[in-house]
Backbone as XML, in Angstrom:
<?xml version="1.0"?>
<chain id="A" units="angstrom">
  <residue number="1" name="LEU">
    <atom name="N" x="-108.819" y="-37.504" z="18.067"/>
    <atom name="CA" x="-110.238" y="-37.754" z="18.103"/>
    <atom name="C" x="-110.531" y="-39.117" z="17.498"/>
  </residue>
  <residue number="2" name="ALA">
    <atom name="N" x="-111.454" y="-39.811" z="18.072"/>
    <atom name="CA" x="-111.859" y="-41.115" z="17.562"/>
    <atom name="C" x="-113.367" y="-41.123" z="17.398"/>
  </residue>
  <residue number="3" name="ASP">
    <atom name="N" x="-113.810" y="-41.772" z="16.371"/>
    <atom name="CA" x="-115.241" y="-41.843" z="16.110"/>
    <atom name="C" x="-115.586" y="-43.296" z="15.817"/>
  </residue>
  <residue number="4" name="ASN">
    <atom name="N" x="-116.412" y="-43.887" z="16.675"/>
    <atom name="CA" x="-116.817" y="-45.280" z="16.486"/>
    <atom name="C" x="-118.205" y="-45.314" z="15.856"/>
  </residue>
  <residue number="5" name="HIS">
    <atom name="N" x="-118.363" y="-46.146" z="14.867"/>
    <atom name="CA" x="-119.649" y="-46.322" z="14.224"/>
    <atom name="C" x="-120.099" y="-47.755" z="14.451"/>
  </residue>
  <residue number="6" name="ASP">
    <atom name="N" x="-121.288" y="-47.928" z="14.959"/>
    <atom name="CA" x="-121.836" y="-49.257" z="15.184"/>
    <atom name="C" x="-122.722" y="-49.652" z="14.013"/>
  </residue>
  <residue number="7" name="ILE">
    <atom name="N" x="-122.595" y="-50.889" z="13.601"/>
    <atom name="CA" x="-123.456" y="-51.410" z="12.553"/>
    <atom name="C" x="-124.715" y="-51.929" z="13.231"/>
  </residue>
  <residue number="8" name="ILE">
    <atom name="N" x="-125.824" y="-51.327" z="12.911"/>
    <atom name="CA" x="-127.085" y="-51.687" z="13.542"/>
    <atom name="C" x="-127.709" y="-52.897" z="12.845"/>
  </residue>
  <residue number="9" name="SER">
    <atom name="N" x="-127.764" y="-52.894" z="11.536"/>
    <atom name="CA" x="-128.367" y="-54.004" z="10.826"/>
    <atom name="C" x="-127.798" y="-54.088" z="9.424"/>
  </residue>
  <residue number="10" name="LEU">
    <atom name="N" x="-127.969" y="-55.262" z="8.820"/>
    <atom name="CA" x="-127.562" y="-55.500" z="7.441"/>
    <atom name="C" x="-128.742" y="-56.094" z="6.695"/>
  </residue>
  <residue number="11" name="LYS">
    <atom name="N" x="-128.912" y="-55.686" z="5.474"/>
    <atom name="CA" x="-129.929" y="-56.289" z="4.632"/>
    <atom name="C" x="-129.201" y="-57.055" z="3.535"/>
  </residue>
  <residue number="12" name="LEU">
    <atom name="N" x="-129.419" y="-58.354" z="3.507"/>
    <atom name="CA" x="-128.770" y="-59.204" z="2.526"/>
    <atom name="C" x="-129.840" y="-59.817" z="1.636"/>
  </residue>
  <residue number="13" name="TYR">
    <atom name="N" x="-129.550" y="-59.856" z="0.359"/>
    <atom name="CA" x="-130.489" y="-60.415" z="-0.604"/>
    <atom name="C" x="-129.791" y="-61.523" z="-1.373"/>
  </residue>
  <residue number="14" name="GLN">
    <atom name="N" x="-130.514" y="-62.597" z="-1.637"/>
    <atom name="CA" x="-129.976" y="-63.684" z="-2.434"/>
    <atom name="C" x="-130.861" y="-63.842" z="-3.662"/>
  </residue>
  <residue number="15" name="LEU">
    <atom name="N" x="-130.224" y="-63.744" z="-4.797"/>
    <atom name="CA" x="-130.958" y="-63.897" z="-6.036"/>
    <atom name="C" x="-130.916" y="-65.359" z="-6.455"/>
  </residue>
  <residue number="16" name="THR">
    <atom name="N" x="-132.032" y="-65.889" z="-6.840"/>
    <atom name="CA" x="-132.102" y="-67.261" z="-7.304"/>
    <atom name="C" x="-131.967" y="-67.267" z="-8.813"/>
  </residue>
  <residue number="17" name="VAL">
    <atom name="N" x="-130.961" y="-67.988" z="-9.283"/>
    <atom name="CA" x="-130.686" y="-68.039" z="-10.709"/>
    <atom name="C" x="-130.664" y="-69.505" z="-11.130"/>
  </residue>
  <residue number="18" name="GLU">
    <atom name="N" x="-131.289" y="-69.790" z="-12.238"/>
    <atom name="CA" x="-131.256" y="-71.146" z="-12.766"/>
    <atom name="C" x="-129.894" y="-71.382" z="-13.411"/>
  </residue>
  <residue number="19" name="ARG">
    <atom name="N" x="-129.245" y="-72.485" z="-13.003"/>
    <atom name="CA" x="-127.921" y="-72.797" z="-13.537"/>
    <atom name="C" x="-127.926" y="-74.212" z="-14.081"/>
  </residue>
  <residue number="20" name="THR">
    <atom name="N" x="-127.062" y="-74.416" z="-15.048"/>
    <atom name="CA" x="-126.910" y="-75.758" z="-15.605"/>
    <atom name="C" x="-125.971" y="-76.562" z="-14.711"/>
  </residue>
  <residue number="21" name="PRO">
    <atom name="N" x="-125.993" y="-77.877" z="-14.785"/>
    <atom name="CA" x="-125.081" y="-78.686" z="-13.955"/>
    <atom name="C" x="-123.605" y="-78.379" z="-14.214"/>
  </residue>
  <residue number="22" name="GLU">
    <atom name="N" x="-123.257" y="-77.998" z="-15.437"/>
    <atom name="CA" x="-121.858" y="-77.650" z="-15.726"/>
    <atom name="C" x="-121.459" y="-76.381" z="-14.974"/>
  </residue>
  <residue number="23" name="GLU">
    <atom name="N" x="-122.355" y="-75.405" z="-14.904"/>
    <atom name="CA" x="-122.057" y="-74.171" z="-14.173"/>
    <atom name="C" x="-121.954" y="-74.444" z="-12.671"/>
  </residue>
  <residue number="24" name="GLU">
    <atom name="N" x="-122.804" y="-75.314" z="-12.143"/>
    <atom name="CA" x="-122.738" y="-75.675" z="-10.726"/>
    <atom name="C" x="-121.397" y="-76.322" z="-10.401"/>
  </residue>
  <residue number="25" name="LYS">
    <atom name="N" x="-120.960" y="-77.231" z="-11.261"/>
    <atom name="CA" x="-119.683" y="-77.902" z="-11.038"/>
    <atom name="C" x="-118.535" y="-76.901" z="-11.106"/>
  </residue>
  <residue number="26" name="LYS">
    <atom name="N" x="-118.612" y="-75.989" z="-12.069"/>
    <atom name="CA" x="-117.566" y="-74.974" z="-12.223"/>
    <atom name="C" x="-117.523" y="-74.063" z="-10.998"/>
  </residue>
  <residue number="27" name="ASP">
    <atom name="N" x="-118.674" y="-73.637" z="-10.511"/>
    <atom name="CA" x="-118.720" y="-72.772" z="-9.328"/>
    <atom name="C" x="-118.214" y="-73.503" z="-8.090"/>
  </residue>
  <residue number="28" name="ARG">
    <atom name="N" x="-118.564" y="-74.771" z="-7.955"/>
    <atom name="CA" x="-118.134" y="-75.546" z="-6.803"/>
    <atom name="C" x="-116.616" y="-75.677" z="-6.795"/>
  </residue>
  <residue number="29" name="GLU">
    <atom name="N" x="-116.020" y="-75.898" z="-7.961"/>
    <atom name="CA" x="-114.566" y="-76.033" z="-8.049"/>
    <atom name="C" x="-113.869" y="-74.724" z="-7.718"/>
  </residue>
  <residue number="30" name="VAL">
    <atom name="N" x="-114.492" y="-73.614" z="-8.087"/>
    <atom name="CA" x="-113.856" y="-72.314" z="-7.870"/>
    <atom name="C" x="-113.941" y="-71.898" z="-6.412"/>
  </residue>
  <residue number="31" name="TYR">
    <atom name="N" x="-115.088" y="-72.115" z="-5.782"/>
    <atom name="CA" x="-115.310" y="-71.531" z="-4.463"/>
    <atom name="C" x="-114.991" y="-72.444" z="-3.293"/>
  </residue>
  <residue number="32" name="LEU">
    <atom name="N" x="-114.809" y="-73.735" z="-3.504"/>
    <atom name="CA" x="-114.465" y="-74.604" z="-2.395"/>
    <atom name="C" x="-112.963" y="-74.530" z="-2.133"/>
  </residue>
  <residue number="33" name="PRO">
    <atom name="N" x="-112.578" y="-74.111" z="-0.929"/>
    <atom name="CA" x="-111.146" y="-74.035" z="-0.628"/>
    <atom name="C" x="-110.555" y="-75.428" z="-0.442"/>
  </residue>
  <residue number="34" name="VAL">
    <atom name="N" x="-109.376" y="-75.603" z="-0.968"/>
    <atom name="CA" x="-108.682" y="-76.886" z="-0.859"/>
    <atom name="C" x="-107.254" y="-76.608" z="-0.427"/>
  </residue>
  <residue number="35" name="VAL">
    <atom name="N" x="-106.823" y="-77.310" z="0.606"/>
    <atom name="CA" x="-105.446" y="-77.182" z="1.084"/>
    <atom name="C" x="-104.833" y="-78.570" z="1.054"/>
  </residue>
  <residue number="36" name="ASP">
    <atom name="N" x="-103.867" y="-78.764" z="0.187"/>
    <atom name="CA" x="-103.266" y="-80.081" z="0.033"/>
    <atom name="C" x="-102.234" y="-80.385" z="1.113"/>
  </residue>
  <residue number="37" name="ASN">
    <atom name="N" x="-101.562" y="-79.356" z="1.629"/>
    <atom name="CA" x="-100.484" y="-79.591" z="2.586"/>
    <atom name="C" x="-100.910" y="-79.303" z="4.024"/>
  </residue>
  <residue number="38" name="LEU">
    <atom name="N" x="-102.192" y="-79.325" z="4.320"/>
    <atom name="CA" x="-102.687" y="-79.052" z="5.662"/>
    <atom name="C" x="-102.491" y="-80.277" z="6.541"/>
  </residue>
  <residue number="39" name="LYS">
    <atom name="N" x="-101.899" y="-80.075" z="7.722"/>
    <atom name="CA" x="-101.734" y="-81.156" z="8.685"/>
    <atom name="C" x="-102.830" y="-81.017" z="9.726"/>
  </residue>
  <residue number="40" name="LEU">
    <atom name="N" x="-103.715" y="-81.990" z="9.769"/>
    <atom name="CA" x="-104.814" y="-81.957" z="10.717"/>
    <atom name="C" x="-104.343" y="-82.452" z="12.074"/>
  </residue>
  <residue number="41" name="PRO">
    <atom name="N" x="-104.936" y="-81.929" z="13.156"/>
    <atom name="CA" x="-104.559" y="-82.420" z="14.486"/>
    <atom name="C" x="-104.939" y="-83.890" z="14.622"/>
  </residue>
  <residue number="42" name="GLY">
    <atom name="N" x="-104.060" y="-84.645" z="15.215"/>
    <atom name="CA" x="-104.305" y="-86.069" z="15.386"/>
    <atom name="C" x="-103.895" y="-86.902" z="14.185"/>
  </residue>
  <residue number="43" name="MET">
    <atom name="N" x="-103.385" y="-86.274" z="13.146"/>
    <atom name="CA" x="-102.986" y="-87.009" z="11.946"/>
    <atom name="C" x="-101.469" y="-87.019" z="11.786"/>
  </residue>
  <residue number="44" name="GLU">
    <atom name="N" x="-100.747" y="-86.852" z="12.891"/>
    <atom name="CA" x="-99.295" y="-86.830" z="12.817"/>
    <atom name="C" x="-98.782" y="-88.223" z="12.473"/>
  </residue>
  <residue number="45" name="ALA">
    <atom name="N" x="-97.601" y="-88.253" z="11.906"/>
    <atom name="CA" x="-96.970" y="-89.534" z="11.585"/>
    <atom name="C" x="-96.566" y="-90.203" z="12.893"/>
  </residue>
  <residue number="46" name="PRO">
    <atom name="N" x="-96.643" y="-91.522" z="12.971"/>
    <atom name="CA" x="-96.250" y="-92.206" z="14.207"/>
    <atom name="C" x="-94.762" y="-91.998" z="14.480"/>
  </residue>
  <residue number="47" name="LEU">
    <atom name="N" x="-94.448" y="-91.837" z="15.756"/>
    <atom name="CA" x="-93.064" y="-91.612" z="16.153"/>
    <atom name="C" x="-92.271" y="-92.904" z="16.029"/>
  </residue>
  <residue number="48" name="GLU">
    <atom name="N" x="-91.009" y="-92.746" z="15.666"/>
    <atom name="CA" x="-90.130" y="-93.908" z="15.578"/>
    <atom name="C" x="-89.778" y="-94.352" z="16.989"/>
  </residue>
  <residue number="49" name="PRO">
    <atom name="N" x="-89.641" y="-95.640" z="17.222"/>
    <atom name="CA" x="-89.247" y="-96.094" z="18.554"/>
    <atom name="C" x="-87.808" y="-95.665" z="18.853"/>
  </residue>
  <residue number="50" name="MET">
    <atom name="N" x="-87.530" y="-95.447" z="20.147"/>
    <atom name="CA" x="-86.192" y="-95.013" z="20.547"/>
    <atom name="C" x="-85.191" y="-96.142" z="20.353"/>
  </residue>
  <residue number="51" name="SER">
    <atom name="N" x="-83.976" y="-95.748" z="20.038"/>
    <atom name="CA" x="-82.925" y="-96.755" z="19.902"/>
    <atom name="C" x="-82.533" y="-97.255" z="21.288"/>
  </residue>
  <residue number="52" name="GLY">
    <atom name="N" x="-81.837" y="-98.364" z="21.330"/>
    <atom name="CA" x="-81.424" y="-98.950" z="22.605"/>
    <atom name="C" x="-80.482" y="-98.040" z="23.366"/>
  </residue>
  <residue number="53" name="LEU">
    <atom name="N" x="-79.588" y="-97.358" z="22.643"/>
    <atom name="CA" x="-78.638" y="-96.457" z="23.303"/>
    <atom name="C" x="-79.367" y="-95.279" z="23.930"/>
  </residue>
  <residue number="54" name="ALA">
    <atom name="N" x="-80.318" y="-94.702" z="23.210"/>
    <atom name="CA" x="-81.059" y="-93.560" z="23.750"/>
    <atom name="C" x="-81.840" y="-93.968" z="24.993"/>
  </residue>
  <residue number="55" name="LEU">
    <atom name="N" x="-82.486" y="-95.113" z="24.948"/>
    <atom name="CA" x="-83.240" y="-95.589" z="26.097"/>
    <atom name="C" x="-82.318" y="-95.847" z="27.285"/>
  </residue>
  <residue number="56" name="PHE">
    <atom name="N" x="-81.166" y="-96.449" z="27.030"/>
    <atom name="CA" x="-80.194" y="-96.699" z="28.104"/>
    <atom name="C" x="-79.725" y="-95.395" z="28.735"/>
  </residue>
  <residue number="57" name="LEU">
    <atom name="N" x="-79.393" y="-94.405" z="27.908"/>
    <atom name="CA" x="-78.914" y="-93.134" z="28.446"/>
    <atom name="C" x="-79.987" y="-92.422" z="29.270"/>
  </residue>
  <residue number="58" name="ILE">
    <atom name="N" x="-81.214" y="-92.479" z="28.815"/>
    <atom name="CA" x="-82.294" y="-91.840" z="29.576"/>
    <atom name="C" x="-82.464" y="-92.512" z="30.932"/>
  </residue>
  <residue number="59" name="VAL">
    <atom name="N" x="-82.480" y="-93.841" z="30.954"/>
    <atom name="CA" x="-82.635" y="-94.563" z="32.220"/>
    <atom name="C" x="-81.426" y="-94.327" z="33.115"/>
  </residue>
  <residue number="60" name="PHE">
    <atom name="N" x="-80.228" y="-94.359" z="32.560"/>
    <atom name="CA" x="-79.003" y="-94.174" z="33.351"/>
    <atom name="C" x="-78.964" y="-92.804" z="34.018"/>
  </residue>
  <residue number="61" name="PHE">
    <atom name="N" x="-79.200" y="-91.752" z="33.234"/>
    <atom name="CA" x="-79.134" y="-90.410" z="33.814"/>
    <atom name="C" x="-80.309" y="-90.140" z="34.758"/>
  </residue>
  <residue number="62" name="SER">
    <atom name="N" x="-81.438" y="-90.790" z="34.550"/>
    <atom name="CA" x="-82.547" y="-90.661" z="35.497"/>
    <atom name="C" x="-82.172" y="-91.281" z="36.838"/>
  </residue>
  <residue number="63" name="LEU">
    <atom name="N" x="-81.535" y="-92.449" z="36.785"/>
    <atom name="CA" x="-81.106" y="-93.088" z="38.030"/>
    <atom name="C" x="-80.023" y="-92.279" z="38.734"/>
  </residue>
  <residue number="64" name="VAL">
    <atom name="N" x="-79.090" y="-91.711" z="37.977"/>
    <atom name="CA" x="-78.044" y="-90.869" z="38.579"/>
    <atom name="C" x="-78.687" y="-89.665" z="39.259"/>
  </residue>
  <residue number="65" name="ALA">
    <atom name="N" x="-79.651" y="-89.027" z="38.617"/>
    <atom name="CA" x="-80.330" y="-87.870" z="39.204"/>
    <atom name="C" x="-81.102" y="-88.281" z="40.454"/>
  </residue>
  <residue number="66" name="LEU">
    <atom name="N" x="-81.732" y="-89.454" z="40.431"/>
    <atom name="CA" x="-82.478" y="-89.935" z="41.590"/>
    <atom name="C" x="-81.544" y="-90.187" z="42.776"/>
  </residue>
  <residue number="67" name="VAL">
    <atom name="N" x="-80.400" y="-90.830" z="42.534"/>
    <atom name="CA" x="-79.432" y="-91.079" z="43.605"/>
    <atom name="C" x="-78.899" y="-89.756" z="44.138"/>
  </residue>
  <residue number="68" name="PHE">
    <atom name="N" x="-78.617" y="-88.816" z="43.260"/>
    <atom name="CA" x="-78.124" y="-87.500" z="43.677"/>
    <atom name="C" x="-79.161" y="-86.806" z="44.564"/>
  </residue>
  <residue number="69" name="ALA">
    <atom name="N" x="-80.425" y="-86.874" z="44.193"/>
    <atom name="CA" x="-81.479" y="-86.241" z="44.988"/>
    <atom name="C" x="-81.612" y="-86.923" z="46.349"/>
  </residue>
  <residue number="70" name="ILE">
    <atom name="N" x="-81.470" y="-88.247" z="46.399"/>
    <atom name="CA" x="-81.561" y="-88.959" z="47.676"/>
    <atom name="C" x="-80.403" y="-88.579" z="48.589"/>
  </residue>
  <residue number="71" name="VAL">
    <atom name="N" x="-79.186" y="-88.488" z="48.039"/>
    <atom name="CA" x="-78.015" y="-88.107" z="48.845"/>
    <atom name="C" x="-78.183" y="-86.697" z="49.397"/>
  </residue>
  <residue number="72" name="ILE">
    <atom name="N" x="-78.630" y="-85.773" z="48.574"/>
    <atom name="CA" x="-78.855" y="-84.394" z="49.043"/>
    <atom name="C" x="-79.938" y="-84.386" z="50.126"/>
  </residue>
  <residue number="73" name="GLY">
    <atom name="N" x="-80.994" y="-85.188" z="49.942"/>
    <atom name="CA" x="-82.056" y="-85.265" z="50.947"/>
    <atom name="C" x="-81.555" y="-85.797" z="52.272"/>
  </residue>
  <residue number="74" name="VAL">
    <atom name="N" x="-80.695" y="-86.820" z="52.247"/>
    <atom name="CA" x="-80.137" y="-87.377" z="53.485"/>
    <atom name="C" x="-79.257" y="-86.349" z="54.177"/>
  </residue>
  <residue number="75" name="ILE">
    <atom name="N" x="-78.447" y="-85.629" z="53.431"/>
    <atom name="CA" x="-77.576" y="-84.609" z="54.022"/>
    <atom name="C" x="-78.406" y="-83.511" z="54.676"/>
  </residue>
  <residue number="76" name="VAL">
    <atom name="N" x="-79.432" y="-83.045" z="53.993"/>
    <atom name="CA" x="-80.295" y="-81.986" z="54.556"/>
    <atom name="C" x="-81.017" y="-82.499" z="55.785"/>
  </residue>
  <residue number="77" name="TYR">
    <atom name="N" x="-81.497" y="-83.738" z="55.761"/>
    <atom name="CA" x="-82.190" y="-84.305" z="56.916"/>
    <atom name="C" x="-81.259" y="-84.413" z="58.120"/>
  </residue>
  <residue number="78" name="ASN">
    <atom name="N" x="-80.013" y="-84.851" z="57.904"/>
    <atom name="CA" x="-79.050" y="-84.958" z="59.013"/>
    <atom name="C" x="-78.728" y="-83.586" z="59.600"/>
  </residue>
  <residue number="79" name="LYS">
    <atom name="N" x="-78.575" y="-82.572" z="58.747"/>
    <atom name="CA" x="-78.314" y="-81.216" z="59.251"/>
    <atom name="C" x="-79.500" y="-80.726" z="60.080"/>
  </residue>
  <residue number="80" name="TRP">
    <atom name="N" x="-80.714" y="-81.023" z="59.606"/>
    <atom name="CA" x="-81.900" y="-80.575" z="60.327"/>
    <atom name="C" x="-82.005" y="-81.292" z="61.675"/>
  </residue>
  <residue number="81" name="GLN">
    <atom name="N" x="-81.694" y="-82.601" z="61.703"/>
    <atom name="CA" x="-81.723" y="-83.360" z="62.947"/>
    <atom name="C" x="-80.678" y="-82.819" z="63.925"/>
  </residue>
  <residue number="82" name="GLU">
    <atom name="N" x="-79.511" y="-82.471" z="63.412"/>
    <atom name="CA" x="-78.429" y="-81.976" z="64.269"/>
    <atom name="C" x="-78.806" y="-80.634" z="64.897"/>
  </residue>
  <residue number="83" name="GLN">
    <atom name="N" x="-79.456" y="-79.794" z="64.119"/>
    <atom name="CA" x="-79.812" y="-78.473" z="64.655"/>
    <atom name="C" x="-81.042" y="-78.535" z="65.551"/>
  </residue>
  <residue number="84" name="SER">
    <atom name="N" x="-81.882" y="-79.514" z="65.368"/>
    <atom name="CA" x="-83.092" y="-79.585" z="66.193"/>
    <atom name="C" x="-82.857" y="-80.340" z="67.504"/>
  </residue>
  <residue number="85" name="ARG">
    <atom name="N" x="-81.679" y="-80.911" z="67.668"/>
    <atom name="CA" x="-81.348" y="-81.612" z="68.902"/>
    <atom name="C" x="-81.283" y="-80.599" z="70.047"/>
  </residue>
  <residue number="86" name="LYS">
    <atom name="N" x="-81.809" y="-80.984" z="71.220"/>
    <atom name="CA" x="-81.808" y="-80.066" z="72.347"/>
    <atom name="C" x="-80.409" y="-79.966" z="72.942"/>
  </residue>
  <residue number="87" name="HIS">
    <atom name="N" x="-80.029" y="-78.760" z="73.268"/>
    <atom name="CA" x="-78.716" y="-78.527" z="73.855"/>
    <atom name="C" x="-78.920" y="-78.092" z="75.313"/>
  </residue>
  <residue number="88" name="PHE">
    <atom name="N" x="-78.248" y="-78.755" z="76.230"/>
    <atom name="CA" x="-78.282" y="-78.356" z="77.629"/>
    <atom name="C" x="-76.902" y="-77.831" z="77.994"/>
  </residue>
  <residue number="89" name="TYR">
    <atom name="N" x="-76.818" y="-76.526" z="78.233"/>
    <atom name="CA" x="-75.539" y="-75.923" z="78.595"/>
    <atom name="C" x="-75.498" y="-75.608" z="80.046"/>
  </residue>
</chain>
C-alpha cells in the first residue's frame, strides 16, 4: 500500500531582530558557503601545445588512413563498375 500526501500550502514567518554589526558579520561568515577547490566551467587551465613528434604522428597516421580509405574506395568502385557492365551472351 502506498499513501501520497500533497503539501497544499506553507506558512512561513520571519522575525525581525535588531542585530549589531558584529553579529551580522558573524552570521554572514557562518552561513555563506565557500568552496575553495571548486573548478568553474570555463576556468580550466590552458592546454599545453603539442610537441613536434605528437603533431607529426597525428598528421602521418591521418594521411595513412586517408590513403587507405581512397584505395578501398577505388577497389569498391571498380568492382561495382565490373558488375554493372552489360553482358551479352
